[in-house]
Z-matrix of the N, CA and C atoms (Angstrom, degrees):
N
C 1 1.448
C 2 1.515 1 109.72
N 3 1.264 2 115.62 1 145.72
C 4 1.457 3 122.56 2 -176.44
C 5 1.526 4 109.26 3 -94.78
N 6 1.337 5 116.17 4 131.56
C 7 1.460 6 121.78 5 178.51
C 8 1.521 7 109.86 6 -98.32
N 9 1.327 8 115.06 7 160.55
C 10 1.459 9 119.92 8 171.99
C 11 1.528 10 107.54 9 -59.93
N 12 1.310 11 116.49 10 149.17
C 13 1.459 12 122.61 11 -176.34
C 14 1.531 13 112.61 12 -51.85
N 15 1.337 14 117.97 13 -43.81
C 16 1.471 15 121.29 14 -178.44
C 17 1.524 16 111.53 15 -66.30
N 18 1.330 17 115.54 16 -41.02
C 19 1.464 18 119.31 17 178.20
C 20 1.526 19 110.44 18 -66.74
N 21 1.314 20 115.82 19 -40.08
C 22 1.465 21 120.49 20 179.72
C 23 1.528 22 110.44 21 -63.36
N 24 1.327 23 117.35 22 -43.84
C 25 1.468 24 120.50 23 179.00
C 26 1.517 25 111.56 24 -61.29
N 27 1.316 26 115.99 25 -43.96
C 28 1.459 27 120.50 26 179.93
C 29 1.525 28 111.07 27 -62.41
N 30 1.324 29 115.41 28 -45.47
C 31 1.454 30 120.28 29 -179.94
C 32 1.533 31 110.99 30 -66.70
N 33 1.330 32 117.26 31 -39.53
C 34 1.466 33 120.96 32 177.05
C 35 1.522 34 110.95 33 -61.42
N 36 1.331 35 117.08 34 -41.40
C 37 1.467 36 120.52 35 178.70
C 38 1.526 37 110.89 36 -64.03
N 39 1.317 38 116.14 37 -42.09
C 40 1.465 39 120.11 38 179.19
C 41 1.515 40 111.11 39 -64.54
N 42 1.327 41 116.97 40 -46.38
C 43 1.461 42 120.44 41 -179.59
C 44 1.529 43 110.94 42 -65.11
N 45 1.314 44 117.21 43 -35.58
C 46 1.455 45 121.06 44 177.96
C 47 1.522 46 110.58 45 -64.04
N 48 1.327 47 117.11 46 -46.03
C 49 1.476 48 120.80 47 178.29
C 50 1.519 49 110.79 48 -63.89
N 51 1.328 50 116.78 49 -41.04
C 52 1.467 51 120.49 50 178.63
C 53 1.527 52 110.29 51 -63.39
N 54 1.322 53 116.38 52 -42.86
C 55 1.468 54 120.97 53 179.27
C 56 1.531 55 110.78 54 -61.47
N 57 1.330 56 116.80 55 -42.72
C 58 1.464 57 120.74 56 178.09
C 59 1.527 58 111.07 57 -62.81
N 60 1.325 59 117.18 58 -41.77
C 61 1.469 60 121.14 59 178.65
C 62 1.530 61 110.39 60 -63.51
N 63 1.308 62 116.69 61 -40.92
C 64 1.467 63 120.85 62 178.62
C 65 1.526 64 110.25 63 -62.10
N 66 1.333 65 116.79 64 -43.74
C 67 1.471 66 120.48 65 179.19
C 68 1.530 67 111.19 66 -63.88
N 69 1.338 68 117.41 67 -39.48
C 70 1.472 69 119.89 68 177.21
C 71 1.523 70 110.73 69 -63.36
N 72 1.332 71 116.79 70 -43.37
C 73 1.464 72 120.30 71 179.21
C 74 1.524 73 110.96 72 -65.19
N 75 1.335 74 117.22 73 -39.69
C 76 1.473 75 120.55 74 176.98
C 77 1.529 76 111.04 75 -59.22
N 78 1.343 77 115.92 76 -44.74
C 79 1.468 78 119.24 77 178.97
C 80 1.524 79 111.21 78 -61.62
N 81 1.319 80 116.62 79 -43.54
C 82 1.468 81 119.79 80 178.71
C 83 1.521 82 111.78 81 -61.43
N 84 1.319 83 115.80 82 -45.60
C 85 1.462 84 119.66 83 -178.03
C 86 1.525 85 111.76 84 -69.66
N 87 1.306 86 117.31 85 -37.93
C 88 1.460 87 121.51 86 -179.92
C 89 1.527 88 111.01 87 -70.17
N 90 1.325 89 116.10 88 -40.18
C 91 1.468 90 120.78 89 -178.69
C 92 1.525 91 112.35 90 -87.55
N 93 1.326 92 117.52 91 -1.67
C 94 1.470 93 122.95 92 -179.75
C 95 1.528 94 111.91 93 57.59
N 96 1.327 95 116.26 94 45.16
C 97 1.462 96 121.25 95 178.04
C 98 1.510 97 110.97 96 119.08
N 99 1.343 98 113.99 97 -163.85
C 100 1.458 99 118.93 98 -177.89
C 101 1.519 100 108.94 99 -162.02
N 102 1.325 101 116.63 100 132.69
C 103 1.455 102 121.01 101 173.55
C 104 1.515 103 108.55 102 -85.96
N 105 1.301 104 116.00 103 147.76
C 106 1.448 105 120.64 104 177.67
C 107 1.514 106 110.32 105 -146.80
N 108 1.318 107 116.46 106 168.36
C 109 1.462 108 121.25 107 -178.62
C 110 1.529 109 111.32 108 -66.19
N 111 1.322 110 117.49 109 -39.74
C 112 1.467 111 120.30 110 -178.86
C 113 1.523 112 113.62 111 -127.49
N 114 1.313 113 116.29 112 -10.86
C 115 1.460 114 120.36 113 176.69
C 116 1.507 115 110.00 114 -135.48
N 117 1.302 116 114.53 115 129.15
C 118 1.463 117 120.55 116 176.84
C 119 1.518 118 107.01 117 -113.72
N 120 1.314 119 115.91 118 128.08
C 121 1.461 120 120.30 119 177.15
C 122 1.515 121 106.70 120 -91.82
N 123 1.316 122 115.32 121 112.58
C 124 1.459 123 121.00 122 -176.34
C 125 1.517 124 110.65 123 -92.98
N 126 1.299 125 114.49 124 140.89
C 127 1.458 126 120.16 125 177.89
C 128 1.528 127 109.25 126 -81.62
N 129 1.312 128 116.71 127 114.18
C 130 1.466 129 121.50 128 176.12
C 131 1.525 130 110.22 129 -115.46
N 132 1.331 131 116.02 130 10.11
C 133 1.458 132 121.12 131 -179.07
C 134 1.524 133 110.47 132 -95.27
N 135 1.301 134 115.41 133 146.96
C 136 1.467 135 119.53 134 174.48
C 137 1.527 136 108.55 135 -72.73
N 138 1.327 137 115.37 136 161.75
C 139 1.469 138 120.82 137 177.68
C 140 1.525 139 109.78 138 -58.21
N 141 1.316 140 116.88 139 -40.07
C 142 1.471 141 121.36 140 -179.52
C 143 1.530 142 110.87 141 -63.81
N 144 1.329 143 116.53 142 -42.22
C 145 1.471 144 119.78 143 179.11
C 146 1.519 145 110.81 144 -64.98
N 147 1.346 146 116.61 145 -43.50
C 148 1.465 147 119.56 146 178.67
C 149 1.521 148 110.63 147 -60.25
N 150 1.326 149 117.14 148 -45.11
C 151 1.465 150 120.32 149 -179.75
C 152 1.520 151 111.32 150 -64.04
N 153 1.335 152 117.01 151 -40.73
C 154 1.467 153 120.14 152 178.55
C 155 1.524 154 110.34 153 -64.05
N 156 1.331 155 117.01 154 -43.37
C 157 1.463 156 120.40 155 179.21
C 158 1.527 157 111.36 156 -64.85
N 159 1.318 158 117.41 157 -40.00
C 160 1.471 159 119.99 158 176.37
C 161 1.526 160 110.68 159 -60.32
N 162 1.324 161 116.64 160 -40.93
C 163 1.463 162 120.38 161 176.76
C 164 1.522 163 111.65 162 -62.97
N 165 1.323 164 116.82 163 -40.40
C 166 1.465 165 119.99 164 178.80
C 167 1.520 166 111.40 165 -68.72
N 168 1.333 167 117.01 166 -35.15
C 169 1.461 168 119.64 167 176.12
C 170 1.523 169 110.78 168 -64.90
N 171 1.325 170 116.51 169 -39.90
C 172 1.478 171 119.61 170 176.67
C 173 1.528 172 110.49 171 -62.43
N 174 1.330 173 115.95 172 -39.13
C 175 1.471 174 119.66 173 177.43
C 176 1.524 175 110.54 174 -63.15
N 177 1.334 176 116.88 175 -40.25
C 178 1.467 177 120.06 176 176.27
C 179 1.523 178 110.73 177 -60.76
N 180 1.328 179 117.13 178 -41.75
C 181 1.468 180 120.78 179 179.37
C 182 1.525 181 111.25 180 -62.22
N 183 1.319 182 116.42 181 -39.59
C 184 1.473 183 120.47 182 178.60
C 185 1.529 184 109.79 183 -63.57
N 186 1.325 185 116.09 184 -43.04
C 187 1.470 186 120.18 185 179.75
C 188 1.521 187 110.51 186 -65.51
N 189 1.336 188 116.95 187 -41.83
C 190 1.469 189 120.22 188 178.25
C 191 1.528 190 111.12 189 -61.88
N 192 1.322 191 116.45 190 -43.43
C 193 1.467 192 120.33 191 179.75
C 194 1.526 193 110.34 192 -63.47
N 195 1.323 194 116.55 193 -42.81
C 196 1.470 195 120.16 194 178.71
C 197 1.523 196 110.77 195 -64.56
N 198 1.328 197 115.98 196 -39.32
C 199 1.464 198 120.31 197 178.76
C 200 1.527 199 110.53 198 -63.32
N 201 1.324 200 116.23 199 -44.50
C 202 1.473 201 120.18 200 178.60
C 203 1.522 202 110.68 201 -60.60
N 204 1.323 203 115.66 202 -42.06
C 205 1.471 204 119.19 203 -179.74
C 206 1.521 205 111.42 204 -68.33
N 207 1.308 206 117.59 205 -43.66
C 208 1.467 207 119.87 206 -175.72
C 209 1.530 208 112.46 207 -67.44
N 210 1.347 209 116.49 208 -26.38
C 211 1.461 210 118.85 209 178.66
C 212 1.525 211 112.09 210 -103.74
N 213 1.333 212 116.08 211 17.73
C 214 1.473 213 123.23 212 176.30
C 215 1.523 214 112.99 213 53.87
N 216 1.332 215 116.10 214 39.58
C 217 1.461 216 119.81 215 177.01
C 218 1.521 217 108.37 216 -81.52
N 219 1.309 218 115.47 217 138.13
C 220 1.456 219 120.22 218 -175.84
C 221 1.522 220 111.21 219 -99.02
N 222 1.313 221 115.36 220 145.88
C 223 1.461 222 120.64 221 173.53
C 224 1.523 223 107.80 222 -74.31
N 225 1.306 224 115.16 223 137.16
C 226 1.460 225 120.98 224 178.68
C 227 1.523 226 108.18 225 -120.63
N 228 1.332 227 116.32 226 96.56
C 229 1.468 228 118.40 227 -179.63
C 230 1.524 229 110.79 228 -61.97
N 231 1.324 230 115.09 229 139.17
C 232 1.457 231 120.66 230 176.78
C 233 1.511 232 108.67 231 -113.80
N 234 1.310 233 115.71 232 136.14
C 235 1.454 234 120.89 233 174.16
C 236 1.529 235 107.36 234 -68.53
N 237 1.300 236 117.47 235 133.28
C 238 1.458 237 121.81 236 -178.32
C 239 1.525 238 111.09 237 -57.23
N 240 1.333 239 116.57 238 -29.21
C 241 1.464 240 119.91 239 178.23
C 242 1.529 241 111.40 240 -61.07
N 243 1.318 242 116.77 241 -39.77
C 244 1.475 243 120.50 242 179.95
C 245 1.523 244 110.57 243 -66.67
N 246 1.327 245 116.25 244 -41.18
C 247 1.467 246 120.28 245 -179.54
C 248 1.524 247 109.82 246 -66.04
N 249 1.339 248 116.65 247 -47.00
C 250 1.460 249 120.39 248 179.42
C 251 1.522 250 111.34 249 -64.30
N 252 1.319 251 117.32 250 -39.41
C 253 1.460 252 120.95 251 178.36
C 254 1.530 253 110.75 252 -61.85
N 255 1.319 254 117.06 253 -41.50
C 256 1.468 255 120.44 254 178.38
C 257 1.526 256 110.61 255 -64.29
N 258 1.327 257 117.16 256 -42.71
C 259 1.471 258 120.67 257 179.00
C 260 1.523 259 110.62 258 -65.05
N 261 1.327 260 116.94 259 -41.03
C 262 1.459 261 120.27 260 178.51
C 263 1.529 262 111.31 261 -66.00
N 264 1.323 263 117.30 262 -36.97
C 265 1.468 264 120.35 263 175.88
C 266 1.525 265 110.65 264 -63.09
N 267 1.317 266 116.63 265 -40.01
C 268 1.464 267 120.88 266 177.46
C 269 1.521 268 110.24 267 -63.25
N 270 1.340 269 116.77 268 -44.58
C 271 1.463 270 119.92 269 177.57
C 272 1.526 271 111.16 270 -60.09
N 273 1.323 272 116.35 271 -41.70
C 274 1.467 273 120.73 272 179.68
C 275 1.533 274 109.90 273 -57.04
N 276 1.301 275 116.70 274 -49.37
C 277 1.471 276 121.09 275 -178.84
C 278 1.530 277 110.39 276 -62.69
N 279 1.330 278 116.78 277 -45.27
C 280 1.467 279 120.38 278 179.57
C 281 1.524 280 111.29 279 -58.81
N 282 1.335 281 116.74 280 -45.66
C 283 1.460 282 120.13 281 -178.27
C 284 1.529 283 111.75 282 -69.28
N 285 1.319 284 117.10 283 -39.80
C 286 1.470 285 119.90 284 177.02
C 287 1.532 286 110.69 285 -59.79
N 288 1.318 287 116.14 286 -37.40
C 289 1.462 288 120.00 287 -179.85
C 290 1.526 289 113.34 288 -72.69
N 291 1.336 290 117.29 289 -7.74
C 292 1.472 291 121.77 290 177.05
C 293 1.523 292 112.08 291 -84.83
N 294 1.309 293 117.63 292 -9.40
C 295 1.464 294 119.42 293 -178.21
C 296 1.539 295 109.53 294 -61.99
N 297 1.337 296 116.41 295 140.60
C 298 1.471 297 119.72 296 -179.31
C 299 1.527 298 113.45 297 -54.25
N 300 1.331 299 116.99 298 -37.96
C 301 1.458 300 120.30 299 -179.43
C 302 1.534 301 111.38 300 -62.65
N 303 1.325 302 116.29 301 -29.48
C 304 1.470 303 120.56 302 179.61
C 305 1.519 304 111.44 303 -79.85
N 306 1.322 305 116.69 304 -19.74
C 307 1.459 306 120.28 305 -177.91
C 308 1.523 307 112.51 306 -96.44
N 309 1.316 308 117.43 307 8.90
C 310 1.466 309 119.43 308 -177.94
C 311 1.521 310 112.28 309 -66.60
N 312 1.319 311 116.56 310 -19.65
C 313 1.460 312 120.15 311 -179.71
C 314 1.520 313 113.75 312 -71.61
N 315 1.336 314 117.61 313 -3.65
C 316 1.458 315 120.31 314 -179.58
C 317 1.522 316 111.86 315 -85.40
N 318 1.331 317 117.47 316 2.46
C 319 1.456 318 120.91 317 173.56
C 320 1.511 319 114.80 318 85.93
N 321 1.296 320 118.12 319 -2.30
C 322 1.462 321 121.49 320 179.29
C 323 1.519 322 108.72 321 -124.56
N 324 1.309 323 115.58 322 137.71
C 325 1.461 324 120.22 323 177.41
C 326 1.529 325 108.61 324 -87.77
N 327 1.326 326 115.20 325 140.71
C 328 1.458 327 119.99 326 176.43
C 329 1.526 328 109.31 327 -71.05
N 330 1.336 329 117.13 328 138.49
C 331 1.470 330 118.53 329 169.96
C 332 1.532 331 108.37 330 -61.88
N 333 1.312 332 116.70 331 147.48
C 334 1.469 333 121.57 332 -174.11
C 335 1.516 334 112.83 333 -54.35
N 336 1.330 335 118.19 334 -48.18
C 337 1.470 336 118.14 335 -176.54
C 338 1.521 337 111.79 336 -71.36
N 339 1.334 338 118.45 337 -32.56
C 340 1.468 339 120.45 338 175.73
C 341 1.527 340 109.56 339 -67.06
N 342 1.323 341 116.31 340 -39.32
C 343 1.462 342 121.26 341 179.30
C 344 1.526 343 110.64 342 -62.13
N 345 1.332 344 116.08 343 -45.62
C 346 1.466 345 120.23 344 -179.82
C 347 1.526 346 110.63 345 -65.22
N 348 1.315 347 117.88 346 -41.69
C 349 1.468 348 121.40 347 -179.88
C 350 1.524 349 110.92 348 -65.49
N 351 1.324 350 116.23 349 -40.80
C 352 1.463 351 119.95 350 179.19
C 353 1.522 352 110.57 351 -66.60
N 354 1.317 353 117.62 352 -43.87
C 355 1.473 354 121.01 353 177.57
C 356 1.519 355 110.84 354 -57.34
N 357 1.331 356 115.94 355 -44.96
C 358 1.461 357 120.93 356 -179.33
C 359 1.531 358 110.61 357 -62.02
N 360 1.315 359 116.40 358 -42.94
C 361 1.462 360 120.37 359 -179.74
C 362 1.522 361 110.83 360 -67.16
N 363 1.318 362 117.37 361 -42.09
C 364 1.471 363 120.88 362 178.08
C 365 1.528 364 109.38 363 -60.29
N 366 1.315 365 117.70 364 -41.68
C 367 1.468 366 120.69 365 178.38
C 368 1.526 367 111.15 366 -60.95
N 369 1.331 368 117.30 367 -40.65
C 370 1.469 369 120.85 368 177.83
C 371 1.526 370 110.58 369 -63.72
N 372 1.329 371 116.10 370 -43.59
C 373 1.464 372 120.39 371 179.39
C 374 1.526 373 110.76 372 -61.87
N 375 1.325 374 116.22 373 -45.44
C 376 1.467 375 120.26 374 -179.24
C 377 1.529 376 111.16 375 -65.27
N 378 1.325 377 116.85 376 -36.58
C 379 1.467 378 120.15 377 177.79
C 380 1.527 379 110.19 378 -62.53
N 381 1.331 380 116.75 379 -39.93
C 382 1.464 381 120.12 380 177.05
C 383 1.525 382 111.00 381 -63.10
N 384 1.329 383 116.03 382 -42.60
C 385 1.468 384 120.27 383 179.71
C 386 1.520 385 109.93 384 -62.27
N 387 1.327 386 117.09 385 -43.05
C 388 1.470 387 120.76 386 179.34
C 389 1.529 388 110.26 387 -62.00
N 390 1.329 389 117.32 388 -44.30
C 391 1.458 390 121.43 389 179.21
C 392 1.524 391 110.67 390 -61.69
N 393 1.315 392 116.50 391 -42.88
C 394 1.467 393 120.13 392 178.26
C 395 1.512 394 111.46 393 -65.07
N 396 1.332 395 116.30 394 -41.18
C 397 1.460 396 119.78 395 179.81
C 398 1.525 397 110.92 396 -62.53
N 399 1.321 398 117.06 397 -39.17
C 400 1.471 399 120.66 398 178.00
C 401 1.524 400 110.48 399 -62.43
N 402 1.316 401 117.41 400 -37.09
C 403 1.463 402 121.55 401 -179.75
C 404 1.535 403 110.33 402 -70.95
N 405 1.307 404 116.64 403 -33.99
C 406 1.465 405 121.15 404 -179.18
C 407 1.528 406 110.82 405 -73.39
N 408 1.338 407 116.50 406 -36.45
C 409 1.475 408 120.85 407 -177.26
C 410 1.462 409 112.63 408 -65.09
């Protein structure tokens, strides 16, 4: 059945977010966790639980695909450049917000040497983002 354009867009956005969440969970379960710079996701699940959850995630994907088909939702291919550009823009904002001057609202002043070190690191991070963005463009 065909939905009104506004309803279809809303449903497509929801299914897209759900699909992305499913893929993230699949990666976590398949890789048995995830290392990170400040947070490590540790695997505390048994092999049987991981396999059962992977099966349930696949079932969710089947239901999502059937839902998209039954409501005549169309696939909208995205150029990887657009996706990477959006992620890089998000990183840019996150790193800019790490500057000591932006954190003054927390009621504590940065010590001078910590402030200088943080500024220097933020500049390095932003330079990497700029270099990556140039490669994506």
